[in-house]
N, CA, C and O of each residue as an XYZ file, in Angstrom:
644
protein
N     -86.617    -72.967    -22.917
C     -85.985    -71.262    -23.044
C     -84.605    -72.157    -23.792
O     -84.098    -73.227    -23.455
N     -84.295    -71.281    -24.852
C     -83.240    -71.306    -25.367
C     -81.827    -70.676    -25.179
O     -81.926    -69.656    -24.496
N     -80.997    -70.848    -25.422
C     -80.087    -70.291    -25.116
C     -79.074    -70.091    -26.244
O     -79.354    -70.380    -27.407
N     -78.065    -69.664    -25.931
C     -76.490    -69.479    -26.957
C     -75.580    -71.180    -26.441
O     -75.164    -71.401    -25.303
N     -75.476    -72.127    -27.600
C     -74.583    -73.417    -27.559
C     -73.495    -72.792    -26.501
O     -73.436    -72.927    -25.279
N     -72.709    -72.105    -27.349
C     -72.015    -71.749    -26.055
C     -71.464    -71.170    -24.678
O     -70.539    -70.717    -24.003
N     -72.595    -71.500    -24.797
C     -72.471    -70.460    -23.308
C     -73.540    -71.528    -22.026
O     -74.027    -71.147    -20.962
N     -73.614    -73.139    -22.785
C     -73.894    -73.889    -21.349
C     -72.743    -74.645    -20.893
O     -71.727    -74.959    -21.513
N     -73.046    -74.849    -19.844
C     -71.778    -75.904    -18.771
C     -71.066    -77.056    -19.920
O     -71.686    -77.630    -20.815
N     -69.782    -77.178    -19.644
C     -69.646    -79.088    -19.963
C     -70.240    -79.752    -19.574
O     -70.748    -80.710    -20.156
N     -70.332    -79.502    -18.683
C     -71.731    -81.015    -17.719
C     -72.946    -81.718    -18.815
O     -73.277    -82.850    -19.170
N     -73.310    -80.482    -19.057
C     -74.929    -80.180    -19.989
C     -74.688    -81.623    -21.224
O     -73.812    -81.893    -22.045
N     -76.338    -82.461    -20.670
C     -75.742    -83.481    -21.477
C     -76.522    -82.700    -23.932
O     -77.110    -81.775    -24.492
N     -75.852    -83.993    -24.215
C     -76.376    -83.801    -26.141
C     -76.530    -84.897    -26.489
O     -75.896    -85.849    -26.035
N     -77.192    -84.949    -27.152
C     -77.462    -85.619    -28.490
C     -77.261    -84.972    -30.112
O     -77.485    -83.851    -30.568
N     -76.675    -86.369    -30.794
C     -75.830    -85.962    -31.623
C     -76.957    -86.807    -32.746
O     -77.295    -87.973    -32.543
N     -77.486    -85.929    -34.022
C     -78.116    -86.350    -34.944
C     -77.803    -85.886    -36.535
O     -78.056    -84.872    -37.186
N     -76.864    -87.636    -36.925
C     -75.967    -87.299    -38.194
C     -76.934    -87.517    -39.265
O     -77.804    -88.388    -39.270
N     -76.698    -86.622    -40.201
C     -77.965    -86.571    -41.504
C     -76.474    -87.483    -42.613
O     -75.372    -87.298    -42.097
N     -76.445    -88.082    -43.538
C     -76.296    -89.127    -43.986
C     -75.494    -88.468    -45.411
O     -74.856    -89.102    -46.251
N     -75.880    -86.344    -45.344
C     -75.275    -86.158    -47.175
C     -75.135    -84.671    -45.988
O     -75.398    -84.613    -44.787
N     -74.696    -83.769    -46.794
C     -74.936    -82.531    -46.783
C     -75.439    -81.498    -46.782
O     -75.399    -80.879    -47.845
N     -76.119    -80.870    -45.614
C     -77.331    -80.576    -45.515
C     -76.815    -79.074    -46.061
O     -75.710    -78.569    -45.858
N     -78.244    -78.357    -47.018
C     -77.858    -77.217    -48.018
C     -77.423    -75.625    -46.738
O     -77.382    -75.793    -45.519
N     -77.312    -75.044    -47.022
C     -77.734    -73.336    -46.345
C     -78.968    -73.580    -45.935
O     -79.291    -73.990    -44.821
N     -80.071    -73.184    -47.362
C     -81.701    -73.276    -47.418
C     -82.234    -74.428    -45.930
O     -82.964    -74.345    -44.942
N     -81.316    -75.455    -46.589
C     -81.904    -77.042    -45.044
C     -81.701    -76.390    -44.054
O     -82.724    -76.184    -43.400
N     -80.360    -75.766    -43.468
C     -79.409    -75.730    -42.376
C     -80.789    -74.329    -41.849
O     -81.139    -74.688    -40.725
N     -81.275    -73.537    -42.077
C     -81.924    -72.043    -42.225
C     -82.660    -72.832    -41.291
O     -82.687    -72.846    -40.060
N     -83.539    -73.804    -42.607
C     -85.144    -74.763    -42.178
C     -85.146    -74.876    -40.639
O     -85.828    -74.391    -39.736
N     -83.783    -75.970    -40.743
C     -83.643    -76.053    -38.860
C     -83.446    -75.879    -38.619
O     -83.466    -76.577    -37.605
N     -82.527    -74.501    -38.355
C     -82.238    -73.222    -37.048
C     -84.196    -72.648    -37.241
O     -84.618    -73.286    -36.277
N     -85.182    -72.094    -37.687
C     -85.739    -71.551    -38.121
C     -87.225    -72.596    -36.965
O     -88.152    -72.191    -36.264
N     -86.730    -73.950    -37.317
C     -88.000    -75.316    -36.483
C     -87.441    -75.695    -35.247
O     -88.260    -76.124    -34.434
N     -85.849    -75.636    -34.762
C     -85.197    -76.094    -33.656
C     -85.687    -74.671    -32.332
O     -86.127    -74.787    -31.188
N     -85.321    -73.298    -33.247
C     -85.392    -72.286    -32.418
C     -87.116    -73.099    -31.093
O     -87.583    -73.489    -30.022
N     -87.185    -72.840    -32.255
C     -89.106    -71.996    -31.271
C     -89.884    -73.671    -30.399
O     -90.875    -73.816    -29.683
N     -88.410    -75.071    -31.143
C     -89.316    -75.635    -30.330
C     -88.124    -75.755    -29.249
O     -88.580    -75.777    -28.105
N     -87.157    -75.813    -29.290
C     -86.321    -75.857    -28.182
C     -86.443    -74.608    -26.489
O     -86.267    -74.872    -25.300
N     -86.900    -72.983    -27.363
C     -88.188    -71.470    -26.909
C     -88.901    -72.824    -25.426
O     -88.582    -72.962    -24.245
N     -89.770    -73.441    -26.182
C     -90.914    -74.332    -25.464
C     -90.672    -75.330    -24.630
O     -91.291    -75.536    -23.586
N     -89.628    -76.078    -25.129
C     -89.162    -77.574    -24.303
C     -89.514    -77.919    -23.399
O     -88.915    -77.238    -22.568
N     -90.138    -78.573    -22.907
C     -90.072    -78.515    -21.062
C     -90.138    -80.155    -20.341
O     -90.909    -81.029    -20.738
N     -88.851    -80.371    -18.873
C     -89.551    -81.082    -18.557
C     -90.352    -81.461    -17.960
O     -89.923    -81.832    -16.867
N     -92.086    -81.682    -18.147
C     -93.375    -81.909    -17.513
C     -93.568    -80.233    -17.875
O     -93.581    -79.755    -19.009
N     -93.708    -79.526    -16.650
C     -94.152    -78.213    -17.131
C     -92.793    -76.864    -16.754
O     -92.948    -75.646    -16.831
N     -92.052    -77.307    -16.519
C     -90.626    -77.174    -16.414
C     -89.940    -76.703    -17.513
O     -89.677    -77.625    -18.285
N     -89.445    -75.340    -17.981
C     -88.651    -74.904    -18.828
C     -87.460    -75.634    -18.626
O     -86.787    -75.774    -17.605
N     -87.253    -76.249    -20.214
C     -85.136    -76.326    -20.107
C     -84.676    -75.566    -20.764
O     -85.166    -75.260    -21.852
N     -83.308    -74.907    -20.151
C     -82.331    -74.319    -21.583
C     -81.963    -75.213    -22.125
O     -81.128    -76.099    -21.939
N     -82.518    -74.992    -22.707
C     -81.444    -76.109    -24.054
C     -80.330    -75.327    -25.250
O     -79.830    -74.247    -24.935
N     -80.121    -75.728    -26.113
C     -79.380    -75.064    -27.573
C     -79.166    -76.102    -28.337
O     -79.255    -77.295    -28.047
N     -78.732    -75.343    -29.845
C     -78.022    -75.999    -30.499
C     -77.350    -75.838    -31.819
O     -77.734    -74.982    -32.615
N     -76.409    -76.601    -32.057
C     -75.727    -76.172    -33.483
C     -75.724    -77.334    -34.672
O     -76.169    -78.478    -34.583
N     -75.222    -76.828    -35.575
C     -75.247    -77.826    -37.018
C     -73.437    -77.584    -36.928
O     -73.027    -76.440    -36.730
N     -72.559    -78.608    -37.071
C     -71.257    -78.816    -37.306
C     -71.220    -79.611    -38.941
O     -71.868    -80.459    -39.555
N     -70.473    -79.058    -39.075
C     -69.565    -79.619    -40.283
C     -70.991    -79.802    -41.631
O     -70.912    -80.868    -42.241
N     -71.815    -79.155    -41.931
C     -73.669    -79.024    -42.432
C     -73.957    -80.628    -42.396
O     -74.424    -81.116    -43.426
N     -73.725    -81.431    -41.344
C     -74.404    -82.764    -40.839
C     -74.783    -82.942    -40.124
O     -75.974    -82.637    -40.186
N     -74.452    -83.420    -39.053
C     -74.267    -82.674    -37.658
C     -75.130    -82.066    -36.396
O     -74.661    -81.231    -35.622
N     -76.249    -82.520    -36.316
C     -77.580    -81.137    -35.593
C     -77.129    -81.904    -33.966
O     -77.221    -83.096    -33.672
N     -76.739    -81.005    -33.284
C     -76.015    -81.516    -32.116
C     -77.406    -79.894    -30.880
O     -77.444    -78.669    -30.769
N     -78.464    -81.534    -30.128
C     -79.182    -80.727    -29.415
C     -78.086    -80.509    -27.870
O     -77.182    -81.307    -27.622
N     -78.384    -79.368    -27.031
C     -77.678    -79.813    -26.284
C     -78.858    -79.090    -24.689
O     -79.574    -78.148    -25.029
N     -78.968    -79.470    -23.384
C     -79.606    -79.645    -22.225
C     -78.818    -79.665    -21.200
O     -78.080    -80.626    -20.985
N     -78.898    -77.953    -19.954
C     -78.510    -77.508    -19.401
C     -78.850    -78.476    -18.255
O     -80.051    -78.257    -18.091
N     -78.439    -79.553    -17.241
C     -78.900    -80.671    -16.961
C     -78.680    -79.717    -15.162
O     -79.471    -79.958    -14.249
N     -77.800    -78.954    -15.032
C     -77.233    -78.634    -13.978
C     -78.651    -77.801    -13.569
O     -79.223    -77.926    -12.486
N     -79.110    -76.882    -14.727
C     -80.569    -75.970    -14.395
C     -81.919    -76.990    -14.406
O     -82.840    -76.839    -13.603
N     -81.902    -77.844    -15.233
C     -83.025    -78.718    -14.908
C     -83.058    -80.450    -15.617
O     -83.021    -80.607    -16.838
N     -83.125    -81.563    -14.707
C     -83.118    -82.576    -15.376
C     -83.973    -82.760    -16.545
O     -85.173    -82.596    -16.327
N     -83.629    -83.064    -17.733
C     -84.396    -83.563    -19.069
C     -85.375    -85.227    -18.128
O     -84.991    -85.921    -17.187
N     -86.534    -85.283    -18.877
C     -87.805    -86.813    -18.339
C     -87.561    -87.273    -19.891
O     -87.403    -86.721    -20.980
N     -87.612    -88.396    -19.446
C     -88.255    -89.257    -20.807
C     -89.641    -89.241    -21.988
O     -90.031    -89.730    -23.048
N     -89.956    -88.405    -21.026
C     -91.244    -87.590    -22.380
C     -90.531    -86.237    -23.039
O     -91.119    -85.832    -24.042
N     -89.521    -85.579    -22.693
C     -88.891    -84.579    -23.230
C     -88.289    -84.611    -23.662
O     -87.916    -83.640    -24.320
N     -87.303    -86.473    -23.656
C     -86.581    -86.623    -24.665
C     -87.149    -87.431    -25.888
O     -86.517    -87.268    -26.932
N     -88.635    -88.588    -25.960
C     -89.491    -88.571    -26.920
C     -89.696    -87.198    -27.248
O     -89.160    -86.909    -28.318
N     -90.413    -86.058    -26.575
C     -90.855    -84.883    -27.524
C     -89.598    -84.682    -28.724
O     -89.822    -84.674    -29.934
N     -88.353    -84.536    -28.144
C     -86.775    -84.152    -29.234
C     -87.054    -85.082    -30.510
O     -87.270    -84.598    -31.621
N     -87.026    -86.731    -30.202
C     -86.775    -87.710    -30.992
C     -88.037    -87.640    -31.614
O     -87.786    -87.204    -32.737
N     -89.292    -87.828    -31.519
C     -90.579    -87.570    -32.413
C     -90.564    -85.503    -32.971
O     -91.635    -85.016    -33.334
N     -89.354    -84.658    -32.939
C     -89.473    -83.232    -32.967
C     -88.711    -83.437    -34.758
O     -88.915    -82.984    -35.884
N     -87.410    -84.772    -33.823
C     -86.303    -84.843    -35.440
C     -86.766    -85.662    -36.332
O     -86.520    -85.600    -37.537
N     -87.555    -86.583    -35.703
C     -88.494    -87.502    -36.782
C     -89.330    -86.692    -37.888
O     -89.463    -87.068    -39.053
N     -89.659    -85.981    -37.555
C     -90.082    -85.327    -38.353
C     -89.855    -84.116    -39.260
O     -90.536    -83.692    -40.194
N     -89.207    -83.866    -38.959
C     -87.832    -83.119    -39.052
C     -87.042    -83.572    -40.512
O     -86.646    -82.916    -41.475
N     -87.011    -85.517    -40.064
C     -86.277    -86.139    -40.940
C     -86.610    -86.429    -42.815
O     -86.106    -86.448    -43.938
N     -88.402    -86.691    -41.666
C     -89.609    -86.412    -43.781
C     -89.858    -85.305    -44.184
O     -90.333    -85.225    -45.317
N     -89.601    -83.920    -43.312
C     -89.408    -82.384    -44.636
C     -87.925    -82.338    -45.204
O     -87.526    -81.954    -46.304
N     -87.326    -82.779    -44.263
C     -85.971    -82.912    -45.498
C     -85.752    -83.874    -46.347
O     -84.977    -83.736    -47.293
N     -86.451    -85.027    -46.093
C     -86.396    -86.131    -47.027
C     -84.673    -86.436    -46.594
O     -83.683    -86.307    -47.314
N     -84.738    -86.772    -45.507
C     -83.122    -87.350    -44.848
C     -83.213    -87.833    -44.274
O     -84.307    -87.744    -43.717
N     -82.329    -88.786    -43.778
C     -81.604    -89.322    -42.213
C     -81.311    -89.050    -41.788
O     -80.253    -88.561    -42.184
N     -81.664    -88.821    -40.110
C     -81.274    -88.333    -39.398
C     -80.925    -89.196    -38.021
O     -80.031    -88.852    -37.247
N     -81.789    -90.407    -37.823
C     -82.038    -90.734    -36.977
C     -81.756    -92.646    -36.968
O     -82.367    -93.520    -36.352
N     -80.705    -92.731    -37.824
C     -80.276    -94.144    -38.397
C     -78.247    -94.419    -37.131
O     -77.196    -93.779    -37.167
N     -78.502    -95.126    -36.635
C     -77.512    -95.404    -35.690
C     -76.472    -95.634    -36.156
O     -75.385    -95.116    -35.901
N     -76.874    -96.858    -37.260
C     -76.343    -97.605    -37.910
C     -75.157    -97.073    -38.370
O     -74.226    -97.854    -38.173
N     -74.812    -95.988    -38.936
C     -74.197    -95.220    -40.027
C     -72.943    -94.648    -39.610
O     -73.339    -93.665    -38.984
N     -71.625    -94.628    -39.549
C     -70.709    -94.464    -39.317
C     -70.048    -93.477    -40.363
O     -69.859    -93.550    -41.577
N     -69.690    -92.236    -39.107
C     -69.458    -91.052    -39.974
C     -67.845    -90.666    -40.066
O     -67.298    -90.558    -38.969
N     -66.971    -90.432    -41.300
C     -65.678    -90.748    -40.960
C     -64.890    -89.413    -41.717
O     -65.195    -88.641    -42.626
N     -64.031    -89.541    -41.065
C     -63.547    -88.459    -42.202
C     -62.701    -88.855    -43.496
O     -62.046    -89.891    -43.389
N     -62.621    -88.060    -44.883
C     -61.723    -89.010    -46.191
C     -60.776    -88.052    -46.814
O     -60.781    -87.718    -47.999
N     -59.960    -87.646    -45.885
C     -58.936    -86.868    -46.343
C     -59.828    -85.426    -45.779
O     -60.077    -85.297    -44.581
N     -60.284    -84.327    -46.866
C     -61.209    -83.565    -45.958
C     -62.425    -84.233    -46.357
O     -62.028    -83.701    -47.394
N     -63.056    -84.597    -46.502
C     -64.127    -84.782    -46.888
C     -64.851    -85.799    -45.081
O     -64.258    -86.517    -44.276
N     -65.899    -85.457    -45.138
C     -66.897    -85.859    -44.788
C     -67.753    -87.118    -45.177
O     -68.859    -86.933    -45.683
N     -67.178    -88.689    -44.910
C     -67.893    -89.971    -46.058
C     -68.953    -90.264    -44.780
O     -68.946    -89.766    -43.655
N     -69.914    -91.308    -45.400
C     -70.441    -91.719    -44.572
C     -71.268    -93.797    -45.259
O     -71.859    -94.319    -46.204
N     -70.634    -94.143    -43.820
C     -70.865    -96.014    -44.819
C     -71.407    -96.270    -43.740
O     -71.401    -95.764    -42.618
N     -72.151    -97.616    -44.495
C     -72.556    -98.371    -42.970
C     -71.727    -99.497    -42.279
O     -70.809   -100.110    -42.825
N     -72.152    -99.681    -41.055
C     -71.131   -100.690    -40.356
C     -70.222   -101.342    -40.997
O     -68.991   -101.302    -41.009
N     -71.074   -102.000    -41.572
C     -71.022   -103.207    -42.355
C     -69.535   -102.968    -43.712
O     -68.728   -103.831    -44.056
N     -69.618   -101.648    -44.163
C     -69.615   -100.921    -44.933
C     -67.779   -100.444    -44.560
O     -66.808   -100.611    -45.296
N     -67.806   -100.088    -43.759
C     -66.708    -99.398    -42.878
C     -66.149   -100.421    -42.298
O     -65.376   -100.027    -41.424
N     -66.192   -101.689    -42.397
C     -65.332   -102.776    -41.971
C     -65.218   -103.264    -43.065
O     -64.049   -103.635    -43.171
N     -65.822   -103.499    -44.033
C     -64.525   -103.806    -45.503
C     -63.579   -102.199    -46.027
O     -62.482   -101.992    -46.544
N     -64.373   -101.591    -45.693
C     -63.560   -100.722    -45.953
C     -61.634   -100.655    -45.360
O     -60.576   -100.273    -45.860
N     -62.195   -101.439    -43.704
C     -61.100   -101.425    -43.364
C     -60.264   -102.882    -43.350
O     -59.111   -103.267    -43.159
N     -61.454   -103.391    -43.643
C     -60.038   -104.652    -44.706
C     -59.342   -104.740    -46.171
O     -58.531   -105.608    -46.493
N     -59.832   -103.619    -47.051
C     -58.801   -103.289    -48.080
C     -58.093   -102.087    -47.482
O     -57.586   -101.372    -48.346
N     -57.917   -101.658    -46.180
C     -57.587   -100.343    -46.194
C     -57.533    -99.409    -46.169
O     -56.571    -98.697    -45.884
N     -58.914    -99.054    -46.566
C     -58.711    -97.388    -46.981
C     -59.181    -97.177    -45.412
O     -58.377    -96.370    -44.945
N     -59.854    -97.442    -44.695
C     -59.834    -97.037    -43.611
C     -59.374    -97.678    -42.354
O     -60.052    -98.610    -41.921
N     -58.464    -97.356    -41.803
C     -57.425    -97.902    -40.518
C     -57.555    -97.266    -39.096
O     -58.715    -96.914    -38.883
N     -56.962    -97.094    -38.382
C     -57.107    -96.750    -36.692
C     -56.848    -95.178    -36.559
O     -57.273    -94.468    -35.648
N     -55.938    -94.710    -37.822
C     -56.239    -92.977    -37.590
C     -56.708    -92.188    -38.098
O     -56.682    -90.957    -38.131
N     -57.773    -93.948    -39.084
C     -58.963    -92.431    -39.093
C     -60.413    -91.920    -38.252
O     -61.194    -92.465    -37.472
N     -60.288    -90.533    -38.895
C     -61.193    -89.895    -37.595
C     -62.836    -90.567    -37.978
O     -63.493    -90.958    -38.943
N     -62.896    -90.456    -37.103
C     -64.584    -90.797    -36.979
C     -65.096    -90.047    -35.933
O     -64.381    -89.587    -35.043
N     -66.041    -89.931    -35.982
C     -67.639    -88.624    -34.806
C     -67.727    -89.750    -34.231
O     -68.158    -90.602    -35.007
N     -67.428    -90.271    -32.836
C     -68.166    -90.207    -32.302
C     -69.712    -90.038    -31.639
O     -69.600    -89.788    -30.439
N     -70.738    -90.085    -31.955
C     -72.228    -89.335    -32.157
C     -72.411    -90.457    -30.970
O     -73.436    -91.068    -31.272
N     -71.929    -90.940    -29.884
C     -72.182    -91.710    -28.704
C     -71.780    -90.802    -27.299
O     -72.099    -91.101    -26.148
N     -71.062    -89.723    -27.693
C     -70.637    -88.718    -26.756
C     -71.744    -88.307    -25.691
O     -72.774    -88.032    -26.308
N     -71.873    -88.196    -24.631
C     -73.338    -87.676    -23.751
C     -73.680    -86.267    -23.092
O     -74.709    -85.821    -22.585
N     -71.705    -85.460    -23.414
C     -72.067    -83.743    -22.853
C     -71.223    -83.509    -23.559
O     -70.348    -84.169    -24.119
N     -71.556    -82.345    -23.521
C     -70.893    -81.213    -24.117
C     -69.415    -81.318    -24.182
O     -68.779    -81.526    -25.214
N     -68.720    -81.090    -22.509
C     -67.083    -81.675    -22.840
C     -66.605    -83.163    -23.238
O     -65.554    -83.710    -22.905
N     -67.304    -83.507    -23.773
C     -66.957    -85.089    -24.190
C     -67.156    -84.827    -25.586
O     -66.570    -85.547    -26.396
N     -67.712    -84.133    -25.883
C     -67.921    -83.669    -27.352
C     -66.871    -82.636    -27.430
O     -66.711    -82.526    -28.645
N     -66.212    -81.968    -26.963
C     -65.260    -80.877    -27.846
C     -63.770    -81.715    -27.715
O     -62.737    -81.288    -28.233
N     -63.855    -83.085    -26.868
C     -62.792    -84.033    -26.599
C     -62.445    -85.661    -26.926
O     -61.449    -86.377    -26.821
N     -64.136    -85.863    -27.479
C     -64.039    -87.293    -28.076
C     -64.665    -87.682    -29.439
O     -64.648    -88.584    -30.276
N     -65.374    -86.163    -29.109
C     -66.317    -86.546    -30.823
C     -65.734    -86.931    -32.134
O     -66.172    -87.825    -32.859
N     -64.641    -86.128    -32.386
C     -63.785    -86.245    -33.775
C     -62.266    -86.903    -33.276
O     -61.132    -86.425    -33.240
N     -62.739    -88.010    -32.976
C     -61.248    -88.342    -33.166
C     -60.479    -89.857    -33.393
O     -61.202    -90.654    -33.990
N     -59.410    -90.271    -33.092
C     -59.167    -90.994    -34.523
C     -59.469    -92.734    -33.792
O     -59.237    -93.277    -32.712
N     -60.091    -93.127    -35.076
C     -60.460    -95.050    -34.231
C     -60.133    -95.283    -33.590
O     -60.860    -95.565    -32.637
N     -58.690    -95.396    -33.479
C     -58.390    -96.602    -31.891
C     -58.606    -95.386    -30.629
O     -57.857    -95.551    -29.666
N     -59.424    -94.354    -30.561
C     -59.906    -93.681    -29.840
C     -61.522    -93.627    -29.584
O     -62.115    -92.744    -28.965
N     -62.014    -94.623    -30.121
C     -63.567    -94.637    -29.985
C     -63.992    -96.136    -30.130
O     -63.379    -96.995    -30.765
N     -65.017    -96.274    -29.508
C     -66.044    -97.734    -30.418
C     -65.663    -98.079    -31.453
O     -65.380    -99.236    -31.764
N     -65.611    -97.218    -32.061
C     -65.453    -97.544    -33.847
C     -64.265    -98.665    -33.342
O     -64.378    -99.401    -34.322
N     -63.303    -99.265    -32.592
C     -62.639    -99.620    -32.819
C     -62.316   -101.058    -33.027
O     -61.347   -101.717    -33.406
N     -64.166   -101.378    -32.408
C     -64.326   -102.447    -32.960
C     -64.505   -102.882    -33.862
O     -64.389   -104.103    -33.960
N     -64.981   -101.873    -35.279
C     -64.977   -102.421    -36.016
C     -63.797   -102.951    -37.691
O     -63.865   -103.306    -38.868
N     -62.834   -102.625    -36.553
C     -61.708   -102.785    -38.024
C     -61.596   -104.143    -37.477
O     -62.056   -104.692    -36.476
N     -60.539   -104.658    -38.830
C     -60.453   -105.939    -38.582
C     -59.675   -106.947    -38.220
O     -60.140   -108.083    -38.128
């Protein structure tokens, strides 16, 4: 069953899918039109999951499940990944590449490979205070506090020279 994202408890589990480019309004509507019925019918074995999604900065798709209501299973996680893979093809966009770093460059969001991010650090274009998006956070609570953070407060710190 789908519920509003802001109604899920802080302990809800999340998955963040990052697009290498900004998604248009039409693409975001397409995502919403596809995700809503998927989440409405998303199950753990034969049991409903209480799920939600949000799109942030026209670039990040965040799925969430209230595991206080019902734990998600490996099969249901696989189903969500398969859904996102199909969405990637429909949008001709990359959503599952975990080797890309999203960071803020003044007021815009930039994407770089890890190697390119290291190179940017080496020439001083990014540093410990650069805001990065830590897509490894696993709960809504962590999303709210540790998703958008300076490099020095994230695993990205290891990418600095």
